[in-house]
C-alpha positions as CSV (number, residue, x, y, z in Angstrom):
1,M,-25.0,2.8,-24.7
2,H,-28.0,1.7,-26.9
3,F,-28.9,-1.6,-27.6
4,I,-31.4,-0.9,-30.5
5,A,-29.5,0.4,-33.5
6,D,-32.5,0.6,-35.8
7,P,-34.5,3.8,-35.4
8,S,-37.9,1.8,-36.7
9,K,-37.5,-0.6,-33.8
10,E,-36.8,2.0,-31.5
11,V,-40.2,3.7,-32.0
12,S,-42.0,0.4,-31.7
13,L,-40.2,-0.5,-28.7
14,K,-41.3,3.3,-27.4
15,R,-44.9,2.1,-28.4
16,W,-45.3,-0.9,-26.7
17,A,-43.5,0.5,-23.5
18,V,-46.0,3.6,-23.5
19,A,-48.9,0.8,-24.1
20,G,-47.8,-1.3,-21.5
21,V,-47.3,1.9,-18.9
22,L,-50.9,2.8,-19.8
23,S,-52.5,-0.6,-19.7
24,I,-50.7,-1.4,-16.3
25,L,-51.5,2.2,-15.1
26,L,-55.5,1.4,-15.7
27,L,-55.1,-1.8,-14.0
28,C,-53.4,-0.5,-10.9
29,L,-55.9,2.4,-10.6
30,W,-58.8,0.0,-10.7
31,R,-57.0,-2.5,-7.9
32,D,-56.3,0.5,-5.6
33,F,-59.6,2.4,-6.3
34,S,-61.3,-1.0,-5.3
35,L,-59.4,-1.3,-2.4
36,L,-59.7,2.5,-1.2
37,T,-63.5,2.6,-1.7
38,K,-64.0,-0.9,-0.1
39,Y,-65.4,1.0,3.2
40,P,-67.2,4.4,2.9
41,V,-64.7,6.0,5.2
42,A,-61.2,7.8,5.0
43,V,-58.3,5.1,4.8
44,G,-55.4,5.5,6.6
45,I,-54.7,6.0,10.4
46,D,-54.5,9.9,9.5
47,G,-57.3,9.8,7.0
48,Y,-59.6,12.1,8.9
49,Y,-56.7,14.8,9.2
50,Y,-57.1,15.3,5.5
51,V,-61.2,15.0,5.8
52,L,-61.2,17.8,8.8
53,Q,-58.7,20.0,6.6
54,V,-60.6,20.0,3.1
55,D,-63.9,20.2,4.9
56,T,-63.1,23.2,7.2
57,L,-61.4,24.9,4.0
58,R,-64.5,24.6,2.2
59,T,-66.9,25.5,4.9
60,K,-64.8,28.5,6.5
61,G,-62.0,29.3,4.1
62,H,-59.3,28.3,6.6
63,F,-57.4,25.0,7.9
64,W,-58.7,23.1,11.0
65,F,-54.8,22.8,11.6
66,P,-52.5,25.6,10.7
67,I,-49.8,24.1,8.0
68,K,-47.1,25.9,6.4
69,T,-47.1,23.6,3.4
70,P,-50.9,23.5,2.2
71,L,-50.8,22.9,-1.5
72,I,-51.9,19.5,-1.4
73,I,-54.7,20.5,0.7
74,Y,-55.6,23.1,-1.5
75,L,-55.6,20.7,-4.7
76,I,-57.6,18.3,-2.6
77,T,-60.2,20.9,-1.8
78,S,-60.4,21.8,-5.3
79,L,-61.2,18.4,-6.5
80,S,-63.9,18.1,-3.6
81,Y,-66.1,20.3,-5.5
82,L,-66.2,17.9,-8.2
83,A,-66.6,14.9,-6.1
84,P,-69.6,13.5,-4.2
85,N,-67.7,14.2,-0.8
86,S,-64.3,15.2,0.5
87,I,-63.5,11.2,1.3
88,I,-63.9,10.4,-2.3
89,A,-62.0,13.6,-3.3
90,I,-59.3,12.6,-1.0
91,K,-59.2,8.8,-2.5
92,I,-58.9,10.1,-6.0
93,S,-56.1,12.6,-5.2
94,S,-54.1,9.9,-3.7
95,L,-54.4,7.8,-6.9
96,L,-53.7,10.7,-8.9
97,F,-50.6,11.6,-7.0
98,H,-49.2,8.2,-7.1
99,S,-49.8,7.6,-10.8
100,L,-47.9,10.7,-11.5
101,I,-45.1,9.4,-9.1
102,S,-45.2,6.0,-11.3
103,L,-45.4,8.1,-14.4
104,G,-42.3,10.2,-13.3
105,V,-40.0,7.1,-12.5
106,F,-40.9,5.9,-16.1
107,A,-40.0,8.9,-17.4
108,L,-36.7,9.5,-15.4
109,V,-35.5,6.1,-15.6
110,T,-36.1,6.1,-19.5
111,S,-34.1,9.6,-19.7
112,I,-31.3,8.5,-17.8
113,T,-30.9,5.1,-19.3
114,R,-32.2,5.9,-22.9
115,Q,-34.0,2.8,-22.9
116,Y,-38.0,2.2,-22.6
117,W,-37.8,-1.4,-21.3
118,A,-35.8,0.2,-18.6
119,G,-38.3,2.7,-18.0
120,L,-41.0,0.0,-18.1
121,I,-39.4,-2.1,-15.6
122,G,-39.2,1.1,-13.3
123,F,-42.8,2.0,-13.6
124,I,-43.9,-1.9,-12.8
125,L,-41.8,-1.7,-9.5
126,T,-43.6,1.2,-8.6
127,A,-46.9,-0.6,-8.8
128,I,-46.0,-4.4,-7.2
129,P,-45.0,-3.7,-3.6
130,T,-47.6,-3.5,-0.9
131,S,-45.5,-0.5,0.6
132,R,-47.1,1.6,-2.2
133,L,-50.2,1.7,-0.1
134,F,-48.3,3.8,2.8
135,L,-48.2,6.8,-0.1
136,I,-51.7,6.3,-1.5
137,G,-53.5,5.7,2.0
138,E,-51.2,7.2,4.5
139,F,-49.1,9.9,3.8
140,I,-51.0,11.9,0.8
141,S,-49.2,15.1,1.4
142,N,-45.9,13.3,1.0
143,S,-47.0,11.4,-2.2
144,G,-48.3,14.8,-3.6
145,G,-44.6,16.2,-3.1
146,L,-42.9,13.2,-4.1
147,A,-44.8,13.6,-7.5
148,F,-43.9,17.1,-7.9
149,F,-40.3,16.4,-6.7
150,I,-39.7,13.5,-9.1
151,W,-40.9,15.6,-12.2
152,S,-38.8,18.7,-11.4
153,V,-35.7,16.3,-11.1
154,W,-36.8,14.9,-14.8
155,F,-37.4,18.4,-16.4
156,A,-33.8,19.2,-14.8
157,I,-32.3,16.4,-16.6
158,K,-34.1,17.2,-20.1
159,T,-32.7,20.6,-19.4
160,R,-29.1,19.4,-19.0
161,Q,-29.5,17.1,-21.8
162,N,-31.2,19.1,-24.3
163,K,-29.7,22.5,-23.3
164,K,-33.0,24.1,-23.4
165,V,-34.1,26.8,-20.9
166,V,-37.7,25.9,-21.6
167,Y,-37.3,22.7,-19.4
168,A,-35.8,24.8,-16.7
169,I,-38.9,26.8,-15.9
170,P,-41.2,23.7,-15.2
171,S,-38.5,22.1,-13.4
172,I,-38.2,25.1,-10.9
173,V,-42.3,25.6,-10.9
174,C,-42.4,21.5,-9.8
175,F,-39.8,21.8,-7.2
176,L,-41.5,25.1,-5.4
177,A,-44.9,22.9,-6.0
178,A,-42.8,20.0,-3.9
179,V,-41.6,22.2,-1.2
180,F,-45.1,23.5,-0.6
181,S,-46.8,20.1,-0.5
182,H,-44.5,18.8,2.4
183,R,-41.8,19.8,4.5
184,S,-39.8,16.8,4.1
185,I,-39.3,17.3,0.4
186,L,-36.8,20.2,1.0
187,L,-34.6,17.8,3.4
188,L,-34.8,14.9,0.8
189,A,-33.7,17.4,-1.8
190,I,-30.6,18.5,0.0
191,F,-29.4,15.4,1.2
192,F,-29.6,14.0,-2.1
193,V,-27.6,16.7,-3.3
194,I,-24.9,16.2,-0.9
195,S,-24.9,12.6,-1.8
196,T,-24.1,13.7,-5.5
197,L,-20.7,15.3,-4.3
198,P,-18.7,12.1,-2.9
199,V,-20.1,10.0,-5.9
200,Y,-18.8,12.6,-8.4
201,L,-15.3,12.8,-6.5
202,L,-14.7,9.2,-6.1
203,M,-15.2,8.7,-9.7
204,A,-13.9,11.9,-11.2
205,Q,-10.7,11.0,-13.2
206,D,-8.7,14.2,-12.7
207,R,-9.0,14.4,-8.8
208,G,-6.3,12.9,-6.7
209,L,-6.2,10.4,-3.9
210,I,-6.9,13.5,-1.3
211,Y,-10.1,14.3,-3.2
212,K,-11.3,10.6,-3.1
213,W,-10.5,10.0,0.6
214,G,-12.2,13.4,1.5
215,A,-15.3,11.9,-0.4
216,L,-15.0,8.9,1.8
217,G,-14.6,10.9,5.0
218,F,-17.7,12.9,4.2
219,A,-19.6,10.2,3.3
220,V,-19.0,8.5,6.8
221,V,-19.7,11.7,8.8
222,I,-23.0,11.8,7.1
223,L,-23.5,8.1,8.1
224,I,-22.7,8.8,11.7
225,A,-24.4,12.3,11.9
226,P,-27.1,10.8,13.8
227,A,-25.0,9.6,16.7
228,L,-22.7,12.9,16.6
229,I,-25.7,15.1,17.3
230,M,-26.6,12.8,20.1
231,I,-23.1,12.7,21.8
232,Q,-22.1,16.5,21.1
233,P,-22.4,18.5,24.5
234,F,-22.8,21.9,22.9
235,I,-26.4,22.2,21.7
236,P,-29.3,20.2,23.7
237,V,-31.2,17.6,21.5
238,P,-35.1,18.1,21.7
239,E,-36.8,15.4,23.0
240,W,-38.5,14.3,19.9
241,L,-35.4,14.1,17.9
242,R,-33.7,11.9,20.9
243,S,-36.3,9.3,20.2
244,E,-35.2,9.4,16.4
245,F,-31.5,9.0,16.9
246,A,-29.3,6.2,18.2
247,T,-25.6,6.3,19.2
248,V,-25.4,2.9,18.6
249,P,-25.4,1.3,15.1
250,H,-28.2,-1.5,14.8
251,W,-29.3,-3.6,11.7
252,S,-31.6,-1.2,9.9
253,I,-33.4,-3.7,7.9
254,T,-36.1,-4.4,10.4
255,R,-40.2,-4.2,10.2
256,V,-41.5,-1.7,8.0
257,A,-41.0,-2.7,4.6
258,L,-38.8,-5.5,4.8
259,A,-38.4,-6.8,1.4
260,D,-38.0,-3.4,0.0
261,R,-35.1,-2.4,2.2
262,L,-33.5,-5.8,1.4
263,I,-33.7,-5.0,-2.6
264,L,-32.6,-1.7,-1.8
265,L,-29.5,-2.6,0.2
266,V,-28.7,-5.5,-2.7
267,A,-29.4,-2.9,-5.7
268,S,-27.3,0.0,-4.1
269,L,-24.4,-2.5,-3.3
270,G,-24.7,-3.7,-6.9
271,I,-24.7,-0.1,-8.4
272,F,-21.6,0.5,-6.5
273,S,-19.6,-2.9,-7.6
274,V,-20.5,-1.8,-11.0
275,L,-19.2,1.6,-10.8
276,F,-16.0,0.2,-8.9
277,L,-15.8,-2.4,-11.8
278,R,-15.8,0.9,-14.1
279,R,-13.8,3.0,-12.1
280,N,-11.4,3.7,-14.8
281,E,-13.7,5.3,-17.1
282,Q,-14.9,9.0,-17.2
283,P,-17.9,9.1,-15.4
284,N,-21.1,10.3,-17.1
285,Q,-24.6,11.8,-15.9
286,P,-26.3,8.3,-15.7
287,M,-23.4,6.7,-13.6
288,I,-23.3,9.8,-11.3
289,F,-27.2,9.8,-10.8
290,L,-27.3,6.3,-10.0
291,G,-24.6,6.3,-7.6
292,S,-26.2,9.2,-5.9
293,I,-29.5,7.3,-5.4
294,A,-27.2,4.5,-3.9
295,L,-25.2,6.5,-1.6
296,F,-28.3,8.3,-0.8
297,S,-30.2,4.8,0.3
298,L,-27.0,3.9,2.3
299,L,-26.3,7.3,4.2
300,V,-30.0,7.8,4.9
301,T,-32.7,5.4,3.9
302,L,-30.9,2.7,5.6
303,N,-28.7,4.7,8.1
304,P,-28.3,2.1,11.0
305,F,-28.0,5.4,13.3
306,L,-31.6,6.0,12.8
307,S,-34.0,4.4,15.4
308,D,-37.1,2.9,14.1
309,G,-39.0,2.5,17.6
310,D,-41.8,4.9,16.2
311,G,-42.4,2.7,13.4
312,L,-44.2,4.8,10.4
313,R,-44.4,7.9,12.6
314,G,-40.7,8.1,12.9
315,I,-38.2,9.4,10.5
316,A,-36.8,6.0,9.7
317,G,-40.3,4.7,9.1
318,R,-41.0,7.4,6.9
319,L,-37.9,6.9,4.9
320,C,-38.4,3.2,4.5
321,S,-41.8,3.6,3.3
322,L,-40.3,5.3,0.2
323,A,-37.5,2.8,-0.2
324,Y,-39.3,1.1,-2.8
325,L,-39.5,4.3,-4.9
326,Q,-35.4,4.2,-4.9
327,V,-35.9,0.5,-5.6
328,A,-37.8,1.2,-8.7
329,L,-34.7,3.7,-9.9
330,L,-32.0,1.4,-9.0
331,V,-33.0,-1.7,-10.4
332,P,-33.5,-1.1,-13.8
333,G,-30.3,1.2,-13.6
334,L,-28.4,-1.8,-12.4
335,I,-29.8,-4.3,-15.2
336,W,-28.9,-1.5,-17.9
337,L,-25.4,-0.9,-16.4
338,S,-24.6,-4.9,-16.2
339,M,-25.8,-5.4,-19.9
340,Q,-23.4,-2.7,-21.1
341,K,-20.3,-4.9,-20.3
342,E,-21.5,-8.3,-19.8
343,P,-25.2,-9.1,-20.6
344,R,-25.2,-12.4,-18.5
345,K,-24.7,-10.4,-15.6
346,A,-28.1,-8.8,-15.6
347,I,-29.6,-12.5,-15.2
348,Y,-28.0,-12.6,-11.7
349,V,-29.3,-9.2,-10.8
350,I,-32.9,-10.5,-12.4
351,A,-32.4,-13.9,-10.2
352,T,-31.5,-12.0,-7.3
353,I,-34.2,-9.2,-7.3
354,V,-37.2,-11.4,-8.6
355,P,-37.6,-13.5,-5.4
356,L,-37.6,-10.1,-3.1
357,L,-40.1,-8.7,-5.3
358,T,-42.5,-11.8,-4.2
359,L,-42.1,-11.0,-0.9
360,S,-42.5,-7.3,-1.2
361,A,-45.9,-8.0,-3.2
362,K,-47.1,-10.4,-0.4
363,A,-46.1,-8.2,2.6
364,P,-49.2,-7.2,4.8
365,I,-51.3,-4.2,3.9
366,P,-50.9,-1.0,6.1
367,R,-52.8,-1.5,9.3
368,G,-54.9,1.8,8.5
369,I,-56.4,0.3,5.3
370,G,-57.1,-3.3,6.5
371,D,-60.3,-4.7,6.8
372,D,-60.2,-5.1,10.6
373,Y,-59.1,-1.1,11.2
374,L,-61.7,0.1,8.6
375,Q,-64.6,-1.7,10.2
376,A,-63.8,-0.7,13.5
377,R,-63.6,2.9,12.1
378,L,-66.9,2.6,10.5
379,T,-68.6,1.5,13.3
380,L,-67.0,4.4,15.4
381,I,-68.3,6.8,13.1
382,Q,-71.8,5.2,13.5
383,K,-71.7,5.1,17.2
384,L,-70.1,8.4,17.7
385,P,-73.4,10.7,16.7
386,L,-75.4,8.3,19.0
387,S,-73.3,8.9,21.8
388,R,-73.2,12.9,21.3
389,A,-76.4,13.7,23.5
390,A,-74.8,12.2,26.3
391,L,-71.6,14.7,26.5
392,V,-71.7,17.7,27.8
393,D,-71.6,20.7,25.0
394,N,-68.3,22.6,25.8
395,S,-66.3,19.1,26.2
396,F,-63.3,17.6,25.1
397,I,-62.1,14.1,24.0
398,V,-58.6,12.7,24.3
399,A,-58.1,10.0,21.8
400,S,-55.7,7.8,20.3
401,H,-53.6,8.8,17.5
402,G,-56.2,8.8,14.3
403,N,-59.4,8.6,16.2
404,Q,-58.5,12.1,17.3
405,F,-59.4,13.3,13.9
406,V,-62.5,11.1,13.8
407,V,-63.9,12.4,16.8
408,T,-63.6,16.1,15.9
409,S,-64.8,15.5,12.2
410,T,-67.7,13.4,13.2
411,I,-69.2,15.2,16.0
412,G,-67.5,18.3,15.9
413,I,-66.0,18.2,19.7
414,P,-62.4,19.1,19.9
415,S,-59.9,16.3,20.1
416,Q,-56.4,15.4,20.5
417,Q,-53.8,12.7,21.9
418,S,-53.3,14.6,25.1
419,M,-54.8,16.4,27.8
420,P,-55.5,20.2,26.6
421,V,-52.9,22.9,27.9
422,D,-55.6,25.4,28.1
423,N,-58.2,23.6,30.1
424,H,-61.2,26.0,29.4
425,Y,-63.3,22.9,29.0
426,Q,-66.5,21.9,31.2
427,R,-65.6,18.1,30.9
428,I,-62.9,16.2,29.7
429,Y,-63.6,12.5,28.2
430,W,-61.0,9.8,27.0
431,L,-62.0,7.4,24.3
432,I,-60.4,4.1,25.6
433,D,-60.0,1.1,23.4
434,G,-59.7,-2.7,24.3
435,V,-61.6,-2.4,27.7
436,E,-62.4,-5.6,29.1
437,K,-66.2,-6.7,30.1
438,K,-65.2,-6.8,33.6
439,L,-63.7,-3.1,33.9
440,I,-66.9,-1.7,32.7
441,T,-69.0,0.3,34.9
442,P,-72.4,2.4,34.6
443,A,-70.3,5.5,34.2
444,N,-68.8,4.2,31.0
445,L,-70.3,5.1,27.6
446,V,-70.0,1.7,25.6
447,L,-69.5,2.8,22.1
448,M,-68.7,-0.7,20.3
449,N,-67.3,-4.1,21.2
450,D,-64.5,-5.8,18.9
451,T,-64.2,-9.3,18.2
452,N,-62.0,-9.9,21.4
453,N,-64.9,-9.2,23.7
454,R,-63.4,-6.0,24.4
455,S,-65.0,-2.9,23.9
456,S,-64.2,1.0,23.2
457,I,-65.7,3.6,25.8
458,L,-66.0,6.9,26.4
459,I,-65.2,7.7,30.1
460,E,-65.2,11.2,32.0
461,D,-61.4,12.2,32.9
462,S,-62.1,11.9,37.0
463,E,-63.9,8.4,36.4
464,L,-61.1,7.2,34.8
465,R,-58.5,8.2,37.1
466,Q,-60.2,6.6,40.1
467,Q,-61.1,3.2,38.0
468,F,-57.2,3.4,37.0
469,A,-56.1,3.8,40.6
470,R,-58.3,0.5,41.3
471,L,-57.0,-1.5,38.5
472,D,-54.6,-4.7,39.2
473,P,-51.2,-4.1,37.6
474,K,-52.0,-6.6,34.7
475,D,-55.1,-4.8,33.8
476,R,-53.3,-1.4,33.9
477,H,-50.4,-3.1,31.8
478,N,-53.2,-4.1,29.1
479,L,-54.8,-0.8,29.3
480,L,-51.8,0.9,28.5
481,L,-50.9,-1.2,25.9
482,N,-54.0,-0.8,24.0
483,N,-54.0,2.8,24.4
484,T,-50.9,4.8,23.5
485,H,-52.6,8.1,24.5
486,L,-52.7,6.7,27.8
487,S,-49.2,5.4,28.2
488,R,-47.9,8.8,26.6
489,S,-49.7,10.7,29.8
490,N,-47.7,11.3,32.6
491,I,-51.0,11.1,34.9
492,F,-51.2,7.3,34.3
493,L,-47.6,6.5,34.3
494,P,-46.8,3.7,37.0
């Protein structure tokens, strides 16, 4: 349904919408670039993973860590030849990828609703949430993959709307680029396609009750699939997957991106409410598209059988960091659908969503972009070279998640979160954080002190084992709490 009958007014609205998008985009780029460049270090907990990959590719022609989806690293490396250094190239790339995501949402919502105001709302909803910083600062390969995927979907929709093969070619190219950007994109695409089947069957007027009940049953199976995988006795479940799935449902709106997940729940249920009220109408492309996103959100993003114990490192955390993008697609769609029958209902939708959006905008920024974290990283990078001379040449450093990349990138010593499997190193050190002053001995190499009067130290493996054995239970607990790489090691389990 079109609300603008006069073509001249529609052209005028298009111009204002495009002008608004470009103006907001420039403001957002300035805002986020200022945030990313506040410190001269790579942002994000895994920031130096990208630095290692790009620098190694530039200097040696291969990756430091072999990967099967290298497209984003290649693109960043290409940009690094034009930037002052790889860190700046990574930051600029992440902003460009997210800008493509925001523009893609604008194009997608506008194409589905045929309303530029709806596209503008969708674009704004990608710029407001603090959770956008997860893609900008933490998950850069995900961000690039999502940008390609969104544009692939837009080209596919244009192919169907205009019945022109010319749009199909860039759709395929963008999809392949998305798949080779990050391994998660293919799974997201598969589950999105799966989500369209129940929606289509439930809305189709020419399908009987058996198809509709089958669609509901299929949706329930997808919902409880994690639990089914856990309890089935036929195939052993890998240990890493056991920590991702749960056999008992739990309230999934916790911790990561809380406000975004609440909005997503409200918007998804709102879409289904509108579709139910219009169940006697012949379904069209926008209804099926919005219904599929809503079902995907409920069955996958907000799945109560996904464990969020690992935070952003787990499947649930990664999915929920993307919730704001689903919100950016669903909310303008919900307003548009509501206005088609009773415009007053759109006011209720807006009144419900706006307070939650305020919470989303005021949410704490990701830890890897925070001042305390980046200041500590800057200090570590400054101190590590000063300590290099005290370390044996053929050595290895066990460090916490994120710091292992910093160590290797800064001083060239191999580092990871666990002990090396093939121990051909002359000496192994541990990078330990949060060490109280009373526990530091002359054998420890102090790198830096924090605001809580605790230190980060380098300590040789055998020395750490001896000191750890002498600690009282309280000090052991505190040390393990501040160092996940210690707590994950069987060597130091109580």
